[in-house]
C-alpha positions in Angstrom: -0.2 -0.1 -0.3 1.1 3.6 -0.8 -0.2 6.5 0.5 -0.6 10.3 -0.1 0.5 12.9 2.4 -2.3 15.3 2.4 -4.2 16.1 5.9 -7.7 17.0 5.9 -8.9 19.1 8.7 -12.4 19.4 10.5 -12.4 23.1 9.9 -12.6 22.4 6.0 -15.7 20.6 6.2 -19.4 21.9 6.8 -22.3 19.6 7.8 -24.5 20.5 4.4 -21.4 20.5 2.5 -21.0 16.6 3.7 -25.0 16.0 4.1 -26.1 16.7 0.5 -23.8 14.4 -1.5 -24.5 11.8 1.2 -28.4 12.3 0.7 -28.1 11.9 -3.0 -25.5 9.0 -2.7 -27.7 6.9 -0.4 -30.9 8.0 -2.3 -29.4 6.5 -5.5 -28.5 3.2 -3.6 -32.3 3.2 -2.3 -33.3 4.3 -6.0 -31.9 0.9 -7.2 -34.2 -1.2 -5.0 -37.1 1.4 -5.8 -36.8 0.9 -9.4 -36.5 -2.8 -9.1 -39.9 -2.6 -7.3 -41.4 -0.5 -9.8 -40.2 -2.6 -12.5 -41.3 -5.9 -10.9 -44.6 -4.6 -10.2 -45.2 -4.8 -13.9 -44.8 -8.6 -13.5 -47.3 -9.0 -10.5 -48.0 -7.9 -6.9 -47.0 -11.4 -5.8 -43.5 -10.9 -7.3 -43.1 -7.5 -5.4 -44.0 -9.1 -2.2 -41.8 -11.9 -2.7 -38.9 -9.9 -3.9 -39.4 -7.8 -0.6 -38.6 -10.8 1.5 -35.5 -11.5 -0.7 -34.3 -7.9 -0.4 -34.4 -8.1 3.6 -31.9 -10.8 3.4 -29.6 -8.8 1.1 -30.0 -6.0 3.5 -29.0 -8.1 6.5 -26.0 -9.2 4.8 -24.9 -5.5 3.8 -25.4 -4.8 7.6 -22.8 -7.4 8.4 -20.5 -5.8 5.7 -21.2 -2.3 7.3 -19.8 -3.0 10.5 -16.1 -2.6 9.1 -17.2 0.3 7.1 -18.6 2.0 10.1 -16.0 1.2 12.3 -13.2 2.2 10.1 -14.9 5.4 9.0 -14.9 6.5 13.0 -11.4 5.4 13.5 -10.2 7.2 10.3 -11.9 10.4 11.2 -10.1 10.2 14.6 -6.8 10.0 13.1 -7.4 12.9 10.6 -8.8 15.0 13.3 -5.4 14.5 15.0 -3.5 15.0 11.9 -2.2 11.5 11.6 -2.7 10.6 7.9 -0.4 7.5 7.9 -2.6 6.0 10.7 -5.6 6.6 9.0 -4.4 5.1 5.7 -3.5 1.8 7.7 -7.1 1.8 8.8 -8.2 2.3 5.4 -6.4 -0.6 4.0 -7.3 -3.1 6.9 -11.0 -2.2 6.2 -11.0 -2.9 2.7 -8.9 -6.3 3.1 -10.7 -7.5 5.8 -14.3 -7.1 4.3 -13.5 -8.6 1.0 -13.1 -11.9 3.0 -16.1 -11.5 5.1 -18.0 -10.8 1.8 -16.8 -14.0 0.0 -17.9 -16.0 3.2 -21.5 -14.3 3.4 -21.8 -14.4 -0.6 -21.1 -18.3 -0.7 -23.7 -18.8 2.3 -26.5 -16.8 0.9 -26.2 -18.3 -2.7 -26.1 -21.9 -1.6 -28.7 -21.6 1.1 -31.1 -19.2 -0.4 -34.0 -21.8 -0.6 -33.9 -22.7 3.1 -33.5 -19.0 4.2 -36.6 -17.9 2.4 -38.6 -21.1 3.5 -37.8 -20.0 7.1 -39.1 -16.5 6.2 -42.3 -18.2 5.5 -42.5 -17.2 2.0 -45.3 -19.4 -0.1 -44.0 -22.1 -2.2 -44.8 -20.5 -5.7 -43.6 -17.0 -5.0 -40.3 -18.5 -3.7 -39.8 -20.7 -6.7 -40.6 -18.2 -9.5 -39.3 -14.8 -8.1 -37.4 -14.7 -4.5 -34.9 -18.0 -5.2 -33.4 -17.0 -8.4 -33.3 -13.2 -7.2 -31.7 -14.1 -4.2 -29.2 -16.6 -5.7 -28.0 -14.4 -8.2 -27.5 -11.3 -6.1 -26.5 -13.3 -3.1 -23.7 -14.6 -4.8 -22.4 -11.3 -5.7 -22.5 -9.7 -2.2 -18.7 -10.0 -1.9 -18.5 -6.9 -4.5 -20.8 -4.9 -2.3 -18.7 -5.7 0.8 -15.6 -4.0 -1.0 -17.9 -1.2 -2.4 -19.0 -0.5 1.1 -15.7 -0.6 2.6 -14.3 2.0 -0.1 -17.2 4.4 0.3 -16.7 4.3 3.9 -13.0 5.5 3.2 -14.2 8.1 0.9 -16.6 9.8 3.4 -14.1 9.7 6.3 -11.9 11.9 4.0 -14.8 14.3 3.5 -15.2 12.7 -0.2 -18.9 12.4 -0.3 -19.4 13.6 -3.8 -17.2 11.0 -5.4 -19.2 8.3 -3.9 -22.5 10.0 -5.1 -21.4 9.9 -8.7 -20.7 6.4 -8.5 -24.1 5.7 -7.3 -25.5 7.9 -10.0 -24.1 6.0 -12.7 -24.9 2.8 -11.3 -28.6 3.8 -11.0 -28.5 5.2 -14.8 -27.2 1.4 -15.7 -29.9 -0.1 -13.6 -32.6 1.5 -15.1 -31.5 1.1 -18.7 -30.8 -2.4 -18.0 -34.1 -3.1 -16.4 -36.1 -1.2 -19.3 -34.1 -3.4 -21.8 -35.1 -6.7 -19.9 -38.7 -5.8 -19.4 -39.7 -3.9 -22.8 -37.2 -5.5 -25.3 -35.6 -9.0 -24.1 -38.0 -10.8 -21.7 -41.2 -8.7 -21.2 -43.4 -8.8 -17.9 -42.8 -12.5 -17.4 -41.7 -14.6 -14.2 -38.1 -15.2 -16.1 -37.5 -11.1 -16.0 -37.1 -11.3 -12.3 -33.7 -13.3 -12.8 -32.7 -10.9 -15.7 -33.1 -7.9 -13.1 -31.0 -9.6 -10.5 -28.3 -10.3 -13.3 -28.3 -6.5 -14.2 -28.0 -5.5 -10.6 -24.9 -7.8 -10.2 -23.4 -6.1 -13.1 -24.1 -2.7 -11.7 -22.3 -3.5 -8.6 -19.1 -4.7 -10.4 -18.8 -1.5 -12.7 -19.3 0.5 -9.2 -16.4 -1.5 -7.7 -14.1 -0.6 -10.8 -15.1 3.1 -10.4 -14.6 3.3 -6.4 -11.4 1.4 -6.7 -9.9 4.2 -9.1 -11.4 7.0 -6.8 -10.0 5.7 -3.8 -6.5 5.6 -5.1 -6.8 9.0 -7.1 -8.6 11.0 -4.3 -7.1 9.6 -1.2 -3.7 8.4 -2.3 -4.2 5.0 -1.1 -3.2 2.2 -3.3 -4.1 -1.4 -2.5 -1.6 -4.4 -3.3 -2.5 -7.9 -3.4 -0.6 -8.2 0.1 -3.0 -5.9 1.6 -5.9 -8.7 0.9 -3.9 -11.2 2.6 -2.6 -9.6 5.8 -4.8 -9.0 8.9 -3.2 -6.2 11.0 -4.7 -7.1 14.6 -4.2 -3.8 16.1 -6.0 -1.7 13.5 -8.8 -4.4 13.2 -9.2 -4.7 16.8 -10.0 -0.8 16.7 -12.3 -1.2 13.9 -14.2 -3.8 15.6 -14.4 -1.9 18.9 -16.7 0.5 17.2 -17.8 -1.6 14.3 -19.4 -4.9 16.0 -21.7 -3.0 18.5 -22.9 -1.1 15.5 -23.5 -4.0 13.5 -25.0 -5.8 16.4 -27.7 -2.7 16.7 -28.3 -2.8 13.0 -28.8 -6.6 12.9 -31.1 -6.5 15.7 -33.2 -4.1 13.7 -33.4 -6.2 10.5 -33.9 -9.3 12.1 -36.9 -7.8 14.1 -38.2 -6.3 11.0 -37.7 -9.7 8.9 -39.7 -11.2 12.0 -42.5 -8.8 11.8 -42.7 -9.0 8.0 -43.1 -12.7 8.5 -46.1 -11.7 10.3 -47.4 -9.9 7.4 -46.5 -12.9 5.1 -49.1 -14.9 7.4 -51.6 -12.2 6.5 -51.5 -13.1 2.8 -50.0 -11.7 -0.2 -51.9 -8.4 -0.4 -50.9 -7.3 3.1 -47.2 -8.6 2.2 -47.1 -6.3 -0.9 -48.7 -3.3 0.9 -45.5 -3.7 3.6 -43.2 -4.0 0.7 -44.7 -0.8 -1.0 -45.0 1.4 2.2 -41.4 0.4 3.2 -39.8 1.5 -0.3 -41.8 4.6 -0.5 -41.1 5.8 3.3 -37.4 5.2 3.0 -37.0 8.3 1.2 -37.9 10.2 4.1 -35.5 8.2 6.4 -32.9 9.3 3.9 -33.1 12.9 5.2 -32.0 11.4 8.6 -29.4 9.1 7.5 -27.6 11.8 5.5 -27.5 14.1 8.2 -26.5 11.5 10.9 -23.5 10.4 8.5 -22.5 13.8 7.9 -22.7 14.4 11.8 -20.6 11.5 12.5 -17.8 12.8 10.2 -17.6 15.9 12.0 -18.0 14.7 15.4 -15.3 12.0 14.8 -12.9 14.7 13.8 -13.6 17.1 16.7 -13.2 14.0 18.9 -9.7 13.1 17.4 -8.9 16.9 17.9 -10.1 16.8 21.2 -12.8 19.5 21.1 -15.6 17.6 23.3 -17.6 20.7 23.9 -18.0 21.7 20.4 -18.7 17.9 19.3 -21.6 18.2 22.0 -23.2 21.2 20.5 -22.5 20.0 16.9 -24.9 17.0 17.4 -27.7 19.5 18.8 -27.6 21.5 15.6 -27.6 18.6 13.4 -30.5 17.1 15.2 -32.6 20.4 14.8 -31.7 20.1 11.1 -32.9 16.6 10.7 -36.1 17.1 12.3 -36.9 19.9 10.2 -36.1 18.2 7.0 -37.7 14.8 8.1 -41.0 16.7 9.2 -41.3 18.5 5.9 -40.5 15.4 3.8 -43.0 13.3 5.7 -45.8 15.6 5.2 -45.2 16.0 1.4 -44.9 12.4 1.2 -48.3 11.7 3.2 -50.0 14.4 1.0 -48.7 12.8 -2.2 -49.2 9.1 -1.1 -52.5 8.3 -3.0 -50.9 9.2 -6.2 -47.6 7.3 -5.3 -49.5 4.1 -4.5 -51.3 4.3 -7.6 -48.0 4.4 -9.6 -47.1 1.0 -8.1 -50.5 -1.0 -8.2 -54.0 -1.0 -9.0 -55.2 -3.1 -6.1 -57.7 -0.9 -4.2 -56.9 -2.8 -0.9 -53.2 -2.5 -1.2 -53.5 1.2 -2.1 -55.6 2.0 1.1 -53.4 0.4 3.2 -50.2 1.8 1.6 -51.7 5.3 1.9 -52.5 4.7 5.9 -48.7 3.3 6.6 -47.2 6.2 4.5 -49.4 8.9 6.6 -48.4 7.0 10.0 -44.8 8.2 9.3 -45.8 11.7 10.6 -45.7 9.9 14.1 -42.8 7.5 13.3 -40.3 9.2 11.3 -39.3 12.0 13.9 -38.6 9.4 16.4 -36.2 7.8 14.0 -34.1 11.1 13.5 -33.3 10.8 16.9 -32.3 7.2 16.7 -30.1 7.6 13.5 -28.6 10.9 14.2 -27.9 10.5 17.9 -26.7 6.9 17.5 -24.2 7.9 14.8 -22.7 10.7 17.1 -22.4 8.3 20.1 -20.6 5.9 17.9 -18.1 8.8 16.7 -17.3 9.4 20.1 -16.4 5.7 20.9 -19.6 5.2 23.0 -20.9 2.3 21.0 -22.2 -0.5 23.2 -25.0 1.5 24.8 -27.0 1.9 21.4 -26.8 -1.9 20.8 -28.0 -2.8 24.2 -30.7 -0.2 24.5 -31.8 -1.0 20.8 -32.2 -4.7 21.1 -33.9 -4.4 24.4 -36.7 -2.4 22.6 -37.0 -3.8 19.4 -37.3 -7.4 20.9 -39.2 -6.2 24.0 -41.4 -3.9 22.5 -41.6 -3.9 18.7 -41.6 -7.6 17.8 -44.0 -8.9 20.6 -46.4 -6.0 20.2 -46.3 -6.1 16.3 -47.1 -10.1 16.9 -50.2 -9.1 18.9 -51.6 -6.2 17.1 -51.1 -8.0 13.5 -52.2 -11.4 14.1 -54.5 -11.3 17.1 -56.5 -7.9 16.4 -58.4 -6.7 13.0 -55.4 -3.9 12.9 -53.1 -6.4 10.6 -50.3 -4.7 9.1 -51.3 -1.2 10.7 -50.5 -2.9 13.9 -46.8 -3.5 12.9 -46.5 0.2 12.1 -48.3 1.0 15.5 -45.5 -1.3 17.3 -42.7 0.4 15.2 -43.5 3.9 16.3 -43.5 2.8 20.1 -40.1 1.3 19.6 -38.7 4.0 17.6 -39.7 6.9 20.3 -38.6 5.0 23.1 -35.1 4.3 21.7 -34.9 7.9 20.4 -35.6 9.4 23.8 -33.1 7.2 25.6 -30.5 8.1 23.0 -31.1 12.0 23.3 -31.1 11.5 27.3 -27.8 10.0 27.0 -26.3 12.7 24.8 -27.4 15.4 27.1 -26.0 13.9 30.1 -22.7 13.5 28.5 -22.4 10.1 29.4 -20.4 9.5 26.1 -17.4 12.0 27.4 -15.3 9.2 29.0 -15.5 7.2 25.8 -14.5 10.2 24.0 -11.4 10.9 26.0 -10.3 7.1 25.8 -10.4 7.4 21.9 -8.5 10.8 21.6 -6.0 9.5 24.0 -5.5 6.3 22.0 -5.0 8.3 18.7 -2.7 10.4 20.4 -0.5 7.8 21.8 -0.6 5.9 18.5 0.5 9.0 16.6 3.3 9.8 19.1 4.6 5.9 18.7 4.6 6.4 14.8 6.6 9.7 15.0 9.2 8.2 17.5 9.4 4.9 15.2 10.1 7.4 12.1 12.5 9.5 14.3 14.4 6.2 15.0 14.4 5.2 11.2 15.7 8.6 10.4 18.6 8.3 12.8 19.6 4.9 11.8 19.5 6.0 8.1 
């Protein structure tokens, strides 16, 4: 690995300069799934429901890859905030190399066990065989490419290079739309076989993104990876990544396992309710995107401030970001609720699915503000090094409140899928209040001090080693 010798300072960055490319990048990633859902809706509503279940498995796999990306991004910002560029580059190389091997293991597992996994999620036999199985097998087999892409995107974000990742996502979306149109309207048509072709088109887009990100990481950060970087596992760097990344992965995995569980409740209600959940989830994710982009941008800023030892400034940075996130999400949710009848009719002509989807989207007016607290505050807690509390609190609320309440309200009352959304609102607000309280009480400061001291010690050690090398030379 070779590296450039430029240093990025926290002072050069602003929240909106980081957040708007993140919003576009993450939105373009989501757009791939939304476009696939829209395209597959031309095949049948049953196909949409089946792909909704299969996509949950893919998302869970990506969460597994993300724990390296999240951990490395935070640790890199600490080093950059402290002015230690060589340390940041060592973390970046370790993250990309390790994530490659994790991706290969997950890819093989999902591709080989796609059938049993889908049956475990209670997907009916016909949708499983016709739609979900080929879709999951093809995209599952190429997940290792996504693993590398996520690690490289995390490295670019930590360096403040959010626009580059945005451009790659944009190009991938253009190719995805063109490829899907070619499949549905020229090559195959709206038949069950089209689903496998759509999956193959998605895999091709991942591969093209990989090539582009590899070039951008080299040119924009100066990090050139050699084959040895994929065969060595620096334990000290990896342990620091895992200290942040594993709790983050635990919290995200707990969420998606809970969501997959409550979606299985919708599967038991029938194809219509399952399709309703799939449509509503695809649509409301666009509002969540505001909170996600603000959260990721704040994480970068807070991480650099922690590396520089500016704890009080980090505290106020989060509060400002939270106000921005609540404003954006509130406005976005209101617009989405007003437009929900028109949006749902663009996806399906089934009156029952349209009515149910409108209700779930309007309920976002209650759910989404609570989710802002979770996403923005949790990202900042991780950036300080306080990574364990979110996963412990999150898992307790999801599995102690959301899952059991969703089971009772959806399966044992006339509410159906609306009961799942009511349970989700209770969980989001409970966790959001707890995260905000922890930040206000500054329980994270002791972890921030440890992170700052660790980076300072490593920087001093590296400087001493460099000085010794110079003297011996």
